[in-house]
C-alpha positions as CSV (number, residue, x, y, z in Angstrom):
1,M,240.1,78.6,81.4
2,I,239.2,79.7,77.8
3,T,241.2,82.7,76.6
4,L,241.4,84.6,73.4
5,Q,244.5,82.7,72.6
6,N,243.2,79.1,73.0
7,I,239.5,79.5,72.3
8,P,238.4,77.1,69.5
9,R,236.8,78.6,66.4
10,I,233.2,77.3,66.0
11,S,231.3,77.4,62.7
12,V,227.5,77.4,63.2
13,V,225.5,76.7,60.1
14,V,221.9,77.9,60.0
15,P,219.8,76.4,57.2
16,S,216.6,78.4,56.6
17,Y,213.6,78.7,54.3
18,N,210.6,81.0,54.9
19,Q,211.1,81.1,58.7
20,V,210.8,84.8,59.1
21,Q,208.8,84.5,62.3
22,Y,211.6,82.7,64.1
23,L,214.8,83.6,62.2
24,E,215.8,86.7,64.1
25,E,215.5,85.1,67.5
26,T,217.6,82.2,66.3
27,L,220.3,84.5,64.9
28,C,220.3,86.6,68.1
29,S,220.6,83.4,70.3
30,I,223.9,82.7,68.4
31,L,225.3,86.2,68.0
32,D,224.4,87.2,71.6
33,Q,226.6,84.4,72.9
34,N,229.5,86.9,72.5
35,Y,231.7,84.0,71.7
36,P,235.0,85.5,70.2
37,G,235.6,82.5,68.0
38,L,232.2,82.4,66.3
39,E,231.8,81.9,62.5
40,L,228.1,82.2,61.7
41,I,227.0,80.9,58.3
42,V,223.4,81.2,57.0
43,I,222.2,79.2,54.0
44,D,218.7,80.4,53.0
45,G,216.8,78.5,50.4
46,G,215.5,81.5,48.5
47,S,212.9,82.7,51.1
48,T,210.1,85.1,50.0
49,D,208.7,85.9,53.4
50,G,210.9,88.8,54.6
51,S,213.8,86.6,55.8
52,L,216.2,88.5,53.5
53,E,215.6,91.7,55.3
54,I,216.6,90.0,58.6
55,L,219.7,88.6,57.0
56,Q,220.7,92.0,55.7
57,K,220.1,93.5,59.1
58,Y,222.7,91.2,60.6
59,A,224.9,91.0,57.5
60,D,227.9,92.6,59.2
61,R,227.9,89.9,61.9
62,I,227.3,86.9,59.6
63,V,230.6,85.6,58.1
64,Y,228.8,84.2,55.1
65,W,225.2,84.1,53.9
66,V,223.4,83.3,50.7
67,S,219.8,83.1,49.6
68,E,219.2,80.8,46.6
69,P,217.2,77.7,45.8
70,D,218.6,74.5,47.1
71,R,217.7,70.8,47.3
72,G,216.4,70.9,50.8
73,Q,217.6,71.1,54.4
74,S,220.4,68.5,54.1
75,H,221.8,70.2,51.0
76,A,221.6,73.6,52.7
77,I,223.6,72.3,55.7
78,N,226.2,70.7,53.5
79,K,226.6,73.9,51.6
80,G,227.3,75.7,54.9
81,L,229.7,73.0,56.1
82,A,231.6,73.4,52.9
83,K,232.1,77.0,53.8
84,A,233.1,76.4,57.4
85,T,236.6,77.0,58.6
86,G,236.1,76.4,62.3
87,E,237.8,73.7,64.4
88,W,234.3,72.7,65.4
89,V,231.1,72.7,63.4
90,A,227.5,72.8,64.5
91,W,224.1,73.5,62.9
92,M,221.1,75.3,64.3
93,N,217.7,75.2,62.6
94,S,216.2,78.6,62.0
95,D,213.4,78.0,64.4
96,D,215.6,76.8,67.3
97,C,218.0,78.5,69.6
98,Y,221.0,78.2,71.9
99,L,220.4,79.1,75.5
100,P,222.2,82.1,76.9
101,D,226.0,81.7,77.5
102,T,226.0,78.2,76.1
103,L,229.1,78.4,73.9
104,V,231.6,79.9,76.4
105,R,230.4,77.6,79.2
106,F,230.3,74.5,77.0
107,F,233.9,74.9,75.7
108,N,235.1,76.0,79.1
109,E,233.9,72.9,80.9
110,T,234.4,70.0,78.5
111,N,238.2,69.6,77.9
112,H,237.2,69.7,74.2
113,E,240.8,69.0,73.1
114,H,240.2,65.3,73.9
115,F,237.0,64.8,72.0
116,D,235.7,64.7,68.4
117,F,231.9,64.6,69.1
118,M,230.2,66.4,71.9
119,H,226.5,66.9,72.7
120,G,224.3,68.1,75.6
121,L,220.6,68.2,76.6
122,C,217.8,70.1,74.9
123,S,214.8,72.0,76.2
124,S,211.6,72.2,74.1
125,G,208.3,74.1,73.9
126,S,206.4,76.6,71.9
127,S,208.7,79.5,72.8
128,M,211.8,80.2,74.7
129,Q,209.7,81.7,77.5
130,Q,207.5,78.6,77.8
131,R,210.1,75.8,77.5
132,Y,210.6,72.6,79.3
133,F,213.7,70.6,80.1
134,R,214.1,67.3,78.3
135,T,214.9,64.5,80.7
136,M,214.8,61.4,78.6
137,G,218.3,60.0,77.8
138,R,220.1,61.8,80.7
139,N,223.4,60.3,81.7
140,T,223.5,58.0,78.7
141,K,226.5,57.6,76.5
142,K,225.1,57.3,73.0
143,N,226.8,54.7,70.8
144,A,225.9,53.8,67.2
145,F,223.6,51.0,68.3
146,A,221.6,53.3,70.6
147,I,221.5,56.1,68.0
148,L,220.2,53.8,65.3
149,R,217.3,52.7,67.6
150,F,215.6,56.1,67.0
151,F,212.8,54.2,65.1
152,M,211.8,52.9,68.5
153,G,211.3,56.3,70.1
154,T,212.6,59.8,70.5
155,E,214.4,58.8,73.7
156,F,217.2,57.6,71.5
157,I,217.7,60.9,69.7
158,I,220.7,63.2,70.0
159,P,219.3,66.7,69.6
160,S,221.1,68.1,66.6
161,Q,220.9,71.6,68.2
162,S,223.2,70.4,71.0
163,V,225.9,68.8,68.9
164,F,229.4,70.0,68.2
165,I,231.6,68.0,65.8
166,R,235.3,68.4,65.1
167,R,235.6,69.5,61.5
168,A,238.7,67.3,60.9
169,I,236.7,64.1,61.2
170,L,234.3,65.0,58.3
171,S,237.0,63.9,55.9
172,K,236.5,60.4,57.3
173,V,232.7,60.4,57.7
174,G,231.5,62.7,55.0
175,L,228.6,65.1,55.1
176,L,224.9,64.6,55.5
177,N,223.1,62.2,53.2
178,E,221.0,64.4,51.0
179,A,218.7,61.6,50.0
180,L,217.3,61.5,53.5
181,H,214.4,63.9,54.4
182,Y,213.8,63.2,58.1
183,V,216.7,61.5,59.9
184,M,219.8,62.9,58.1
185,D,221.1,63.9,61.5
186,M,220.6,60.4,63.0
187,D,222.3,58.9,60.0
188,W,225.2,61.3,60.3
189,F,225.7,60.9,64.0
190,A,225.6,57.1,63.7
191,R,228.2,57.2,61.0
192,I,230.3,59.4,63.2
193,A,229.8,57.0,66.2
194,I,230.9,54.1,64.1
195,Q,234.2,55.9,63.1
196,V,235.0,57.7,66.4
197,P,236.2,55.7,69.4
198,A,233.9,56.0,72.5
199,K,236.5,57.8,74.5
200,R,236.4,60.6,71.9
201,V,232.7,61.2,72.5
202,Y,231.5,63.5,75.3
203,Y,228.1,63.9,76.8
204,Y,227.5,67.2,78.5
205,D,224.9,66.8,81.2
206,Y,223.4,70.3,80.9
207,T,220.6,71.8,78.8
208,I,222.2,74.1,76.2
209,C,219.7,74.6,73.5
210,F,216.0,74.9,72.6
211,Y,213.8,73.0,70.2
212,R,210.7,74.8,69.1
213,K,207.5,72.7,68.8
214,H,205.1,74.1,66.2
215,A,202.7,72.8,63.6
216,L,205.1,73.0,60.6
217,T,208.0,71.0,62.0
218,K,208.8,67.7,60.2
219,T,208.3,65.7,63.4
220,S,204.9,67.1,63.9
221,N,203.7,66.2,60.5
222,A,205.3,62.9,59.5
223,N,206.1,60.8,62.5
224,D,205.3,57.5,60.7
225,R,207.4,58.4,57.7
226,M,210.2,59.6,59.9
227,R,210.3,56.2,61.8
228,Q,210.2,54.3,58.5
229,E,213.2,56.3,57.2
230,A,215.0,55.7,60.5
231,G,214.3,52.0,60.3
232,A,215.7,51.9,56.7
233,V,218.9,53.7,57.8
234,A,219.3,51.3,60.8
235,M,219.0,48.3,58.4
236,R,221.7,49.8,56.1
237,L,224.2,50.7,58.8
238,A,223.7,47.6,61.0
239,V,226.5,45.7,59.2
240,H,229.0,48.2,60.6
241,L,228.1,47.4,64.3
242,P,230.1,45.1,66.5
243,G,229.2,41.7,68.0
244,L,225.6,40.5,67.8
245,Q,224.3,44.0,67.0
246,P,224.1,43.5,63.2
247,K,221.7,40.6,63.9
248,L,219.7,42.3,66.7
249,L,219.0,45.6,64.9
250,P,217.1,44.2,61.9
251,L,215.0,42.1,64.3
252,L,214.1,45.2,66.2
253,V,213.2,47.1,63.0
254,E,211.1,44.3,61.6
255,G,208.8,43.9,64.7
256,N,208.8,47.5,65.8
257,H,205.5,48.6,64.3
258,K,203.5,45.9,66.1
259,F,205.4,46.5,69.4
260,S,204.8,50.2,69.2
261,K,201.1,49.8,68.5
262,S,200.7,47.4,71.5
263,F,202.8,49.6,73.7
264,S,200.8,52.7,72.9
265,Q,197.7,50.9,74.1
266,C,199.3,49.8,77.4
267,R,197.1,51.0,80.3
268,H,197.8,48.7,83.2
269,L,200.3,46.1,84.5
270,G,198.4,43.2,82.8
271,H,199.0,44.9,79.4
272,W,202.6,45.4,80.2
273,M,203.1,41.8,81.0
274,V,201.5,40.7,77.8
275,I,203.7,43.0,75.8
276,L,206.8,41.7,77.6
277,I,205.9,38.1,76.7
278,K,205.0,38.8,73.1
279,Y,207.9,41.2,72.3
280,P,210.7,40.4,74.8
281,L,213.5,41.6,72.5
282,H,211.8,45.0,71.8
283,A,210.9,45.4,75.5
284,R,214.5,44.7,76.5
285,Y,215.9,47.5,74.3
286,S,213.1,50.1,74.8
287,I,213.8,52.8,77.3
288,A,210.3,54.1,77.2
289,F,208.8,50.7,77.9
290,W,210.6,50.4,81.3
291,A,209.9,54.1,82.1
292,K,206.2,53.3,81.6
293,L,206.4,50.4,84.0
294,R,208.0,52.6,86.6
295,Q,205.3,55.1,86.2
296,M,202.6,52.4,86.7
297,L,204.3,51.0,89.8
298,Y,204.7,54.5,91.3
299,K,201.1,55.3,90.6
300,S,199.9,52.0,92.1
301,A,202.0,52.7,95.2
302,G,200.6,56.3,95.5
303,I,203.9,57.9,94.7
304,R,203.7,61.2,92.9
305,I,205.0,61.2,89.4
306,N,206.6,64.4,87.9
307,T,204.7,66.0,85.2
308,Q,205.8,68.3,82.4
309,E,205.0,71.3,84.6
310,D,207.7,70.2,87.0
311,Y,210.3,70.7,84.2
312,K,209.1,74.1,83.1
313,V,211.8,76.7,83.0
314,K,211.0,79.5,85.5
315,E,212.0,82.8,84.0
């Protein structure tokens, strides 16, 4: 049971730039956790939209905040991590949120003393009131090989909003790669997975955070560029993987564009079989490919398939 004596100190870094329409809800989702060991750090990139008024409103509850130009999101997060003093560190984008009572429940149920990297599930939607549970990737233990396959589909992603990292391991792994614009989290998590033994990684099978979908998110505007960057990271880090994975990963990167294009046009079992024959390696390692087959088989058998509405959070 968590008590004031043994509760771990958690540093949550919030990078922000001109997100006034979401910033207050994000800050409140963190502060309203009522977590005694919270250290909230906000790194604002010099916003001009009214964000400073919100930061000043909560200044007495934010341990450290600054508003000044920076070199982008990764630089902002790194600046915050450099200020962090907590045993655990996390970051929350300024348009996303923790779900209520996440922190106390998470650290009360995870035996955190035995782990260095912990993550859970994420809900998503246009607002906290209209959010859906994410079901892809449930019950999967993410290793570096899986994390680096993000270029194949979002089912391989670890939601950064759900991640808690022991600050002590950052001396081994380093901070975010500021040269990356889209997949700095994937790169960071993969580097951590390469360094941290699997037994020190914990997957928490509950939804603990919220990812807001809106027109200005990077994933909404640059999906192709994001996957290209993810593929380049995978090629660079493949040499650090065990066994045959350093050979497999480049093969998956090289043929992924054609596989993805064919897969996106898959409409019936005949298409599915053609793709399996033409791209057996990609099909083997694509979670979405086999999920699509299951949907086709269920539909042909007249079995109802869950829709997004089935996962909607009922308030």
